[in-house]
N, C-alpha and C positions, 0 to 999 in steps of 0.2 A: 690262270690263276681263279678263285673263286672270290665269291662277294666278301666272303671273311679275311682271304686273302688281302683284297682291294683295303678294308677295313683297317689290318693292322699296318699296313704299307704308311696310312696316314699318321695314324697313330705311332709308328716309328718315327716318322718325319717329324711332329709334332716335338716326340722326347728329343731328338738330337739337335733341333734348332732351339730350343728350351737350354738344351746342355750347353750349347755354343754361342748363345743371344750375347755377352759380353765379345765373345771373339768377333762374332758378324759384327758387331756395331764398329768394335775397334777398327776393322779392316775397313769399314765405309768409311770410317771419319778423316780416314785417312786421303782418300779419294772422292769422298762425297757427303752425305746430310749426317752421316754417323747412328743410322736408324733403322737398318736393314735387320739387322735381327729381332728390334722391337715390333718394327711392322709385322716380319714374317710372323712369330709367335704368339701376338695378337688373332691375325685371322686363323692357325692353327688351331689355336685354345678353344675356336668356337667350332670347328672342322671336330674335335674330341668330343663336342654335342649332339654331333648329330645323330650316333648311332650309339648311345648309351648303354642298351642291354647286348650290344657283340651282334655274334652271328644270329641272333634268333629274330634281329629288328631292323637288321639290313636290307636295303630294298635289291633291286637288279641293278647288276652292272650300270647300266647304262644311265639310269637316275644317279646313282651315287657318285659319277664322273661330274653330273650335273649338279648336285648337292655339293660338291669342293669347289666346283668352279665359283658358284654364286657366290659361296659365303667365301672363298678369298678375294673376290673381284670387289666385294662391299664391305670389306673388313680391312683388308690390308693397304696400307698406303704405299705411295711409291711409284715404279715401275712395275714392281714384282706383283702387285695386288691385280694390275694388266694383263702382266705375260700370264700370271699362271691361272686365272681366271679365265680369260679370254680362252686361253688355249685348253681349258679343260672341260671347257662349253664347247668348244666343236670338237676337241677328239672322242667325246661323247656318241656321236656319229656314229663310231666305229665298233661301240658296244654295244650287244645284245639288249634289247630291249624289254627281253619275257625270261630272260636265264640269267644263274647264278655264277657262270662258269665261262671262261673262253680258253681256246687252246693257246701254245706256243706264238702260231703266226697270227692269234688275235690281240696278244700282249703287244706285239710289233707293233702291227697297227694302230692300234691305239697311243703307243709312246712316241709312233712315227708323224700323226697328225697331230700331235700335242708339239711334237718339237717342231714342225713345219710352220704352225701358227704363231710361236713364238719367235720364227725366225722373220716372219712376213709383220706381226706385231712391232716386234722392236727393229725393223730393217738392220738387221745385224746376223753377219755372217763369221764364221772361226776367224780368229786373230784379230777381232774387234775388242777384243776385252769384256765378252759378258758370260753371263752364265750359257749360251751358245757354246763357247769352248770346250764345255764338259757335255752337254746335251745333244752337240749334233755327233759329234766320236763317239759316245757312249752308244745311241740307237744305230747307227751304222755299224759298229763293234754287233751288235745283236744281230743284224741282219748279213753281216759279209764274214764274221769272224768262223774259220772251221770248227767243228767239232757239237758235241750234244747243244742244248738251248741252256740248262742249267750249268752248265761246265764255261759257258760264254757270262751267264752272268756272275758265276762266282768270281772271274777276273775282275769283276768291276770295280769293288771295291779300290785294287791295287791303280786299276787305269784310272777311274774318274781321280782320284789323290794325285796323280800324276801332271791330267791335263789341268787340273786346278792349280797346280802349284806354276806348270808353264805360262799360267796369264801373269807372273809378276814381270817378265821380259817385254809384255806388250806395251804398247801405247793406248787408251783408251780412246775407240773413235766413237762410241756411242752413248746416252745419256752425260750426266750431269760430269763426270770424269772426262769427258773428254774437252772441257774446256780448260783442265790443266795440261793439256798438251805433252811435253815428254815428261812433265813432273809427276805424271801419273805410272810411270815406269818406276819397277822396283814393289810395287805393292801387288797382293794379289787380291783380283776381282772378290768385292764379297758377295754377289750373284754366282758363280761359279765355285765357290765353297760352300753356298747352300745348295747349289743343283747336286756336288758331289756327294752329299748326305742325303739328298733324297733317291740317288741310286743305288749308295749304299745300304739303305732301306730296301730296295725292291730288291735287292741280290738276296739281304739276309731274309726275305720272308720268301720269296717266290721259290729261290732256288733251294732253300730248304726241306722245301716239299720235296719230296722223292716218290 
């Protein structure tokens, strides 16, 4: 992954969340405050302004992860800002401070650090009806599935959609939705939906580079 692909990843994510803002808010309205999409797109629109000239203006990868993390931490309300923001700040340590590219193992190490921090910060695990229900299986797939790295990435849009949809049958154990108890069953978790969009962007941006 190059610095410019890193930039493209977040531009794609901003575009996708913008396109699905109403859907994300509707999902969140069923089990939360109803503003997941609005909060997330506000932060991602700020991310859009970080590197306005594209490849010629982007810094090294470590600084880019820090910039996105700080932006989301300071502009996204609710749990999403804290989870994505702190996760990206922590994961920045896995990226080179003076280089513009990382290999496939470097991508996995960066995402593993991101996901691990999200799990720790949110005190969540698979089955709790959170973004972790998409984030953890996806990074495990990248680490453990057979085949070339880009083929594993190319499978993730389909798989993350399945993992996101599987949250419908779960009872929420974390966040505001947990207060609903059994009433949270029957709804897709909005955080898992936005997480699936992020992985789909990663696949589109990185797997397309042959």
